[in-house]
C-alpha positions as semicolon CSV with decimal commas, in nm:
position;residue;x (nm);y (nm);z (nm)
1;M;8,429;-8,297;-1,593
2;S;8,294;-7,923;-1,623
3;L;8,214;-7,805;-1,918
4;A;8,279;-7,440;-1,803
5;D;8,440;-7,155;-2,011
6;P;8,757;-7,041;-1,804
7;A;8,711;-6,680;-1,988
8;I;8,372;-6,627;-1,797
9;P;8,427;-6,539;-1,431
10;P;8,313;-6,811;-1,175
11;T;8,100;-6,609;-0,961
12;A;7,905;-6,444;-1,252
13;R;7,769;-6,753;-1,406
14;A;7,378;-6,817;-1,394
15;I;7,143;-7,123;-1,493
16;L;6,813;-6,977;-1,621
17;V;6,495;-7,137;-1,570
18;G;6,166;-7,095;-1,702
19;V;5,828;-7,275;-1,630
20;D;5,510;-7,252;-1,885
21;F;5,210;-7,305;-1,703
22;G;4,988;-7,224;-2,025
23;L;4,969;-6,838;-1,931
24;P;4,993;-6,623;-2,257
25;H;5,322;-6,456;-2,346
26;F;5,533;-6,679;-2,178
27;D;5,914;-6,610;-2,267
28;S;6,009;-6,937;-2,409
29;E;6,331;-6,829;-2,507
30;L;6,384;-6,629;-2,137
31;Q;6,518;-6,358;-2,336
32;E;6,441;-6,086;-2,115
33;L;6,545;-6,262;-1,785
34;G;6,877;-6,299;-1,968
35;L;6,867;-5,937;-2,025
36;L;6,794;-5,870;-1,646
37;A;7,066;-6,105;-1,542
38;Q;7,340;-5,936;-1,782
39;T;7,221;-5,603;-1,664
40;A;7,269;-5,711;-1,287
41;G;7,631;-5,826;-1,406
42;L;7,584;-6,178;-1,436
43;T;7,675;-6,417;-1,724
44;P;7,374;-6,690;-1,831
45;V;7,531;-6,994;-1,931
46;A;7,247;-7,226;-1,990
47;R;6,874;-7,203;-2,018
48;L;6,620;-7,458;-1,905
49;T;6,241;-7,431;-1,974
50;C;5,969;-7,705;-1,917
51;K;5,598;-7,692;-1,887
52;R;5,356;-7,766;-1,599
53;K;4,991;-7,748;-1,502
54;A;5,075;-7,622;-1,202
55;P;5,370;-7,552;-0,958
56;D;5,506;-7,813;-0,725
57;A;5,460;-7,723;-0,365
58;A;5,745;-7,825;-0,236
59;L;6,025;-7,777;-0,549
60;F;5,835;-7,554;-0,811
61;V;5,960;-7,748;-1,096
62;G;5,962;-8,089;-0,938
63;S;6,239;-8,337;-0,832
64;G;6,349;-8,430;-1,176
65;K;6,375;-8,098;-1,313
66;A;6,544;-8,007;-1,017
67;D;6,783;-8,279;-1,077
68;E;6,835;-8,160;-1,423
69;I;6,875;-7,791;-1,310
70;K;7,168;-7,960;-1,089
71;W;7,329;-8,153;-1,345
72;L;7,316;-7,850;-1,594
73;A;7,508;-7,633;-1,297
74;E;7,746;-7,899;-1,239
75;Q;7,831;-7,913;-1,627
76;H;7,869;-7,550;-1,657
77;G;8,017;-7,457;-1,337
78;A;7,748;-7,211;-1,263
79;Q;7,722;-7,021;-0,933
80;E;7,376;-6,928;-0,921
81;I;7,025;-7,061;-1,067
82;L;6,747;-6,775;-1,154
83;F;6,406;-6,851;-1,220
84;D;6,185;-6,635;-1,443
85;Q;5,850;-6,690;-1,213
86;S;5,827;-6,605;-0,826
87;L;5,893;-6,856;-0,582
88;S;5,736;-6,905;-0,251
89;P;6,010;-6,885;0,061
90;A;5,964;-7,284;0,112
91;Q;6,018;-7,380;-0,232
92;Q;6,325;-7,121;-0,249
93;R;6,494;-7,276;0,023
94;N;6,378;-7,631;-0,091
95;L;6,540;-7,581;-0,416
96;E;6,858;-7,435;-0,275
97;R;6,903;-7,748;-0,051
98;H;6,824;-7,972;-0,337
99;I;7,072;-7,805;-0,573
100;G;7,324;-7,694;-0,356
101;L;7,335;-7,353;-0,487
102;P;7,172;-7,005;-0,432
103;V;6,822;-6,999;-0,567
104;N;6,673;-6,650;-0,710
105;E;6,388;-6,503;-0,897
106;R;6,339;-6,209;-1,118
107;T;6,179;-6,001;-0,847
108;L;6,537;-6,022;-0,673
109;L;6,701;-5,956;-0,984
110;I;6,500;-5,647;-1,079
111;L;6,556;-5,523;-0,722
112;E;6,966;-5,537;-0,750
113;I;6,948;-5,360;-1,059
114;F;6,748;-5,113;-0,891
115;A;6,977;-5,094;-0,626
116;Q;7,261;-5,042;-0,859
117;R;7,152;-4,776;-1,047
118;A;6,954;-4,560;-0,803
119;R;7,151;-4,213;-0,775
120;S;6,925;-3,975;-0,615
121;H;6,842;-3,960;-0,225
122;E;6,494;-4,041;-0,339
123;G;6,544;-4,365;-0,564
124;K;6,782;-4,475;-0,309
125;L;6,479;-4,462;-0,027
126;Q;6,236;-4,644;-0,282
127;V;6,462;-4,932;-0,374
128;E;6,547;-4,970;0,014
129;L;6,200;-5,026;0,122
130;A;6,115;-5,236;-0,187
131;R;6,408;-5,459;-0,080
132;M;6,291;-5,452;0,311
133;Q;5,946;-5,551;0,158
134;Y;6,090;-5,848;-0,015
135;V;6,330;-5,953;0,292
136;S;6,025;-5,949;0,522
137;T;5,879;-6,234;0,334
138;R;6,206;-6,462;0,318
139;L;6,242;-6,500;0,688
140;V;6,128;-6,861;0,694
141;R;6,446;-7,003;0,901
142;R;6,678;-7,013;0,570
143;W;6,979;-6,903;0,784
144;S;7,143;-7,131;1,066
145;H;7,125;-6,862;1,308
146;L;6,789;-6,824;1,339
147;E;6,733;-7,021;1,648
148;R;6,490;-6,981;1,941
149;Q;6,667;-6,750;2,216
150;R;6,588;-6,781;2,565
151;G;6,450;-6,512;2,795
152;G;6,512;-6,421;3,123
153;I;6,861;-6,418;3,311
154;G;7,092;-6,702;3,313
155;T;7,009;-7,057;3,136
156;R;6,654;-7,094;3,310
157;G;6,350;-6,885;3,214
158;G;6,068;-6,894;2,956
159;P;6,175;-6,875;2,556
160;G;6,232;-6,545;2,454
161;E;6,177;-6,400;2,082
162;T;6,301;-6,632;1,811
163;Q;6,567;-6,443;1,588
164;I;6,309;-6,461;1,308
165;E;6,079;-6,268;1,502
166;L;6,358;-5,983;1,598
167;D;6,460;-5,967;1,281
168;R;6,090;-5,916;1,148
169;R;6,047;-5,665;1,382
170;M;6,382;-5,463;1,323
171;I;6,251;-5,515;0,937
172;S;5,914;-5,334;1,027
173;E;6,089;-5,064;1,219
174;A;6,315;-4,995;0,929
175;I;6,023;-4,984;0,656
176;K;5,850;-4,743;0,897
177;R;6,125;-4,531;0,912
178;I;6,168;-4,503;0,533
179;R;5,795;-4,442;0,443
180;E;5,846;-4,161;0,664
181;R;6,112;-4,034;0,526
182;L;5,972;-4,108;0,141
183;E;5,677;-3,925;0,236
184;K;5,884;-3,579;0,337
185;V;6,018;-3,655;-0,042
186;K;5,670;-3,661;-0,167
187;R;5,542;-3,332;0,010
188;Q;5,847;-3,186;-0,143
189;R;5,767;-3,319;-0,494
190;R;5,415;-3,195;-0,456
191;T;5,547;-2,795;-0,372
192;Q;5,745;-2,857;-0,695
193;R;5,476;-2,951;-0,909
194;R;5,230;-2,663;-0,729
195;Q;5,478;-2,390;-0,857
196;R;5,495;-2,543;-1,210
197;A;5,104;-2,551;-1,193
198;R;5,095;-2,167;-1,075
199;R;5,351;-2,081;-1,367
200;D;5,077;-2,258;-1,584
201;S;5,327;-2,515;-1,715
202;F;5,183;-2,782;-1,921
203;S;5,348;-3,122;-1,788
204;I;5,434;-3,398;-2,026
205;S;5,580;-3,753;-1,870
206;L;5,758;-4,020;-2,048
207;V;5,612;-4,367;-1,975
208;G;5,674;-4,692;-2,156
209;Y;5,850;-5,006;-2,114
210;T;6,204;-5,049;-1,997
211;N;6,467;-5,000;-2,291
212;A;6,232;-4,819;-2,527
213;G;6,428;-4,538;-2,560
214;K;6,277;-4,286;-2,341
215;S;6,573;-4,125;-2,205
216;T;6,746;-4,124;-2,561
217;L;6,392;-3,936;-2,675
218;F;6,412;-3,702;-2,366
219;N;6,789;-3,593;-2,448
220;A;6,663;-3,547;-2,832
221;L;6,384;-3,308;-2,740
222;V;6,494;-3,089;-2,478
223;K;6,878;-3,149;-2,595
224;A;6,966;-3,250;-2,228
225;R;7,234;-3,528;-2,140
226;A;7,023;-3,740;-1,886
227;Y;7,186;-4,099;-1,869
228;A;7,079;-4,322;-2,159
229;A;7,195;-4,655;-2,267
230;D;7,089;-4,968;-2,451
231;Q;6,984;-5,155;-2,140
232;L;6,722;-5,261;-1,886
233;F;6,650;-4,954;-1,643
234;A;6,900;-4,730;-1,744
235;T;6,688;-4,460;-1,576
236;L;6,546;-4,485;-1,234
237;D;6,534;-4,107;-1,123
238;T;6,287;-3,877;-1,273
239;T;6,414;-3,582;-1,450
240;T;6,222;-3,291;-1,518
241;R;6,312;-3,023;-1,786
242;Q;6,126;-2,706;-1,976
243;L;6,082;-2,810;-2,345
244;Y;6,007;-2,477;-2,562
245;L;5,744;-2,580;-2,823
246;G;5,804;-2,279;-3,133
247;E;5,466;-2,379;-3,267
248;A;5,308;-2,305;-2,957
249;G;5,516;-2,025;-2,827
250;R;5,535;-2,144;-2,495
251;S;5,713;-2,395;-2,252
252;V;5,608;-2,697;-2,137
253;S;5,732;-2,932;-1,819
254;L;5,880;-3,276;-1,996
255;S;5,987;-3,573;-1,711
256;D;6,146;-3,877;-1,779
257;T;6,027;-4,146;-1,538
258;V;6,113;-4,509;-1,471
259;G;6,063;-4,817;-1,739
260;F;5,829;-5,065;-1,668
261;I;5,868;-5,443;-1,711
262;R;5,667;-5,759;-1,672
263;D;5,589;-5,864;-1,354
264;L;5,738;-5,565;-1,207
265;P;5,725;-5,616;-0,816
266;H;5,432;-5,471;-0,645
267;G;5,686;-5,352;-0,374
268;L;5,879;-5,155;-0,649
269;I;5,507;-5,013;-0,790
270;D;5,419;-4,894;-0,409
271;A;5,768;-4,781;-0,340
272;F;5,805;-4,566;-0,645
273;Q;5,502;-4,408;-0,605
274;A;5,652;-4,102;-0,553
275;T;5,817;-4,117;-0,878
276;L;5,533;-4,218;-1,065
277;Q;5,296;-3,952;-0,907
278;E;5,477;-3,760;-1,238
279;A;5,277;-3,963;-1,444
280;V;4,972;-3,949;-1,242
281;D;4,949;-3,587;-1,229
282;A;5,069;-3,500;-1,597
283;D;4,852;-3,320;-1,868
284;L;4,979;-3,550;-2,113
285;L;5,163;-3,912;-2,118
286;L;5,404;-3,986;-2,422
287;H;5,384;-4,380;-2,449
288;V;5,696;-4,457;-2,568
289;V;5,688;-4,802;-2,760
290;D;6,004;-4,972;-2,884
291;A;5,844;-5,032;-3,263
292;S;6,145;-5,291;-3,339
293;N;6,041;-5,533;-3,095
294;P;5,810;-5,837;-3,203
295;G;5,658;-5,823;-2,854
296;F;5,567;-5,466;-2,845
297;P;5,184;-5,531;-2,823
298;E;5,280;-5,699;-2,491
299;Q;5,519;-5,474;-2,356
300;M;5,254;-5,199;-2,400
301;A;4,954;-5,390;-2,234
302;E;5,194;-5,412;-1,900
303;V;5,237;-5,031;-2,000
304;Q;4,872;-5,000;-1,969
305;R;4,806;-5,250;-1,684
306;V;5,081;-5,068;-1,482
307;L;4,902;-4,703;-1,501
308;R;4,563;-4,855;-1,423
309;E;4,756;-4,960;-1,102
310;I;4,900;-4,628;-0,998
311;G;4,580;-4,427;-1,144
312;A;4,708;-4,257;-1,447
313;D;4,511;-4,443;-1,703
314;G;4,297;-4,170;-1,728
315;V;4,533;-3,922;-1,833
316;P;4,541;-3,852;-2,246
317;Q;4,817;-4,045;-2,426
318;V;5,031;-4,036;-2,725
319;L;5,209;-4,312;-2,847
320;V;5,531;-4,248;-2,983
321;F;5,689;-4,555;-3,171
322;N;6,050;-4,508;-3,155
323;K;6,330;-4,694;-3,310
324;V;6,177;-4,700;-3,675
325;D;6,528;-4,658;-3,820
326;A;6,606;-5,053;-3,701
327;L;6,284;-5,151;-3,896
328;P;6,330;-5,357;-4,225
329;S;6,218;-5,120;-4,541
330;E;5,910;-5,367;-4,588
331;Q;5,782;-5,261;-4,228
332;R;5,846;-4,877;-4,204
333;P;5,540;-4,697;-4,167
334;L;5,387;-4,530;-4,457
335;Q;5,290;-4,217;-4,255
336;Q;5,502;-4,058;-4,023
337;V;5,151;-3,975;-3,787
338;D;4,848;-4,182;-3,777
339;H;4,623;-4,346;-3,501
340;F;4,632;-4,655;-3,297
341;D;4,389;-4,847;-3,090
342;V;4,454;-4,838;-2,713
343;D;4,203;-5,001;-2,476
344;G;3,929;-4,943;-2,733
345;I;4,016;-4,579;-2,747
346;S;4,195;-4,402;-3,071
347;V;4,517;-4,252;-2,978
348;P;4,736;-4,051;-3,164
349;R;5,092;-4,198;-3,291
350;V;5,401;-4,033;-3,399
351;F;5,671;-4,305;-3,555
352;V;6,010;-4,142;-3,469
353;S;6,352;-4,243;-3,429
354;A;6,538;-4,069;-3,091
355;R;6,875;-4,148;-3,240
356;S;6,836;-4,006;-3,588
357;G;6,565;-3,739;-3,502
358;E;6,335;-3,887;-3,769
359;G;5,986;-3,784;-3,652
360;L;6,097;-3,534;-3,426
361;S;5,940;-3,227;-3,575
362;Q;5,576;-3,417;-3,648
363;L;5,603;-3,508;-3,258
364;R;5,676;-3,126;-3,153
365;T;5,419;-3,043;-3,362
366;L;5,140;-3,252;-3,201
367;L;5,273;-3,150;-2,860
368;A;5,238;-2,782;-2,931
369;T;4,884;-2,834;-3,089
370;R;4,806;-3,020;-2,766
371;A;4,944;-2,775;-2,542
372;Q;4,729;-2,534;-2,709
373;T;4,425;-2,679;-2,707
374;A;4,464;-2,759;-2,322
375;M;4,536;-2,401;-2,220
376;P;4,409;-2,169;-2,495
377;G;4,549;-1,828;-2,501
378;Q;4,817;-1,901;-2,207
379;L;5,144;-1,805;-2,294
380;A;5,422;-1,944;-2,023
381;P;5,785;-1,756;-2,030
382;D;6,072;-1,965;-2,140
383;Y;6,189;-2,113;-1,810
384;P;6,547;-2,193;-1,797
385;D;6,598;-2,585;-1,768
386;E;6,521;-2,751;-1,443
387;S;6,584;-3,097;-1,294
388;D;6,419;-3,281;-1,012
389;E;6,657;-3,560;-0,975
390;G;6,589;-3,611;-0,628
391;S;6,511;-3,342;-0,428
392;A;6,599;-3,475;-0,050
């Protein structure tokens, strides 16, 4: 008898699976995978974790655990299996045959969320490029129509291209076309950045782990209405506005960028180079951290890793420990502003609540000091708001 709750739509049910290989920061509760599933519109109905020294070559988790996953799916009426780790195409195919259900991984889940959230022309191009790159690695005779076609006229003649080869060639051509269109968008963004540079605009980019509160902070600082929500990847498209700092007597350029996450697919990092270039070219990074999350050190480390990967690790940083209003009273900071060690470097840190406004005046003062120090004696006019939400 199925234990499925009829209140949950059958197509939304998912079993979450994680394997502990002894690596640091294993998410034993699969909390982040669960949030990703919910953000993508799925409902986790059961979670299963196990320990292994190494992945099973055929079924990743081994036949015994694969049987357990199949039984669990039957009991809960699940329609999909989600793994927290990356699967090889062969492992994915073997698991689907063994369990009898679609099997996917967090990479595809992230791609699905990005596809749902992308709004600008550039964002949609970037997601499509990453999706094509992902699909190109999955063409391993997974579908029944991937059979060898015969070449020539009639039934005779030598073997022609396999359907896999045709698909791979079409995907390769599609990737090339998308890259060309993205390069055009990059050129447009470079022109916009040069225009800001000519106006002596000091540029600041918000970076941080997804759901750290970047967009809420962005809205609080520039009084904008950029989309912000308590969910993963609420913002994908870079938005740039002018922020006037009275203490400095000048305006600075403030950009809100896509959030990072553990195991962010390399294809997405490559595809979002145009968006992340805002961080690379910034004069200052505001690294927003969710102070209320117990795992914030690991999240900070992941952000630093991605910054190194895109070449932005040399840009000066200010740490913004957000959501202090969610901290218990005994964990509240004694000082609003102090310093924190990041990769052996002492970095200024400000405790704020973007929601309540606590600490924002201290943050503005710190930003004004940085802007004055970087460009002494140069005052930029107070420009009207501008938005870079996809420029093609």
